[in-house]
N, C-alpha and C positions, 0 to 999 in steps of 0.2 A: 666408826659404827656400822658402817654400811654392810660390814663382814659379819656382823651380829645375826644370830636367830632370833626373832622377834614375837613376842605374846602379845596377840590383839583379843580385843574383844568385842561388843555388839557390832552391829554394822555402822552405827553413827561413830562409835568410840574408834572403829578401824581406819574409818574414812577420815577421820580426824588427825591419827597415827602416822597415815601415808602424808596427808597434807604438809605435817609438821614435818616429815622426815623429808618429803619433796623438797619443803624451803631450805632443806639444810645441805641439800646436794646431792640425796641418794634415796632409793627405792627399798624399803625394810623386807626382809626376808621373813614373812610371816610363817611360822611353823607350828604355832599352836594357837587357839582360841579358847576362851570363855569368859563369860560375864561375872565371875566371881572375882572380887579383888582378893579375897585371903586365899584363893586357889592360885592367882597369878603369882602372887607373892612366894608360895609353896614351890612352885616352878622354876621361879627365878633363884630361890636358896638350892634348889636342887641343879642349877646349872644348865636348866633346859632353855632358856632365854632371857632376854632382857624386855622390859614393857614401858610404858609412859602411863602412870597412874596421876589421877588427880590428887591433891593434897588432902583432901577432906577422906580420902578412901585410906590414906595412912596415917589421918587423925584417928579413924574409928579402929583401925587396928593395923598394928607395923610389927611383921615379924622380924625379930631381932638379927637372922641371919642375912638379910636383905641390906644392901648397901646401897642408899638414897643420895643419888646428887641430881640439883635441882636442874632443871632446863635452862638454857642461857640462849634464847632470851626466853624468860619466863613467860608460857603459854597461857592463853585464856580462851573460854568457850562460853556460851549462854547453853542452858539445858530449863527446859518448861515442864511442870509438871499439870496435868491436867486430872480434874477429877469428876466424877459424876454427881450431880447435886443431891442426889438419893443418899449420898455415903457421908453427905457433910454431917458433923456431929458424931459419926460414928469412930468408936474407939481403933485405933490401930490392930488391936487382937481380932478384929473381925474383918481385915482385910486381908 
């Protein structure tokens, strides 16, 4: 995997990717960056690189041209959502 070109995301996602690769014994050669999981999958399908995506991203949309392999060992991380109290109860269309 270390000879592959990698597609990374936001700074937090990129840090997670680098840490996972480091624990596997290599440093990823990052060639592309995007925060959009659909774009990431399109780039993977086009052969521009490989990526590490959360299962939820594949549940929302899975490009049939993309071959998915589960990480071994499975990777976990926690993400937190914070919102302003003035937005409580506001429909998602207003966000």
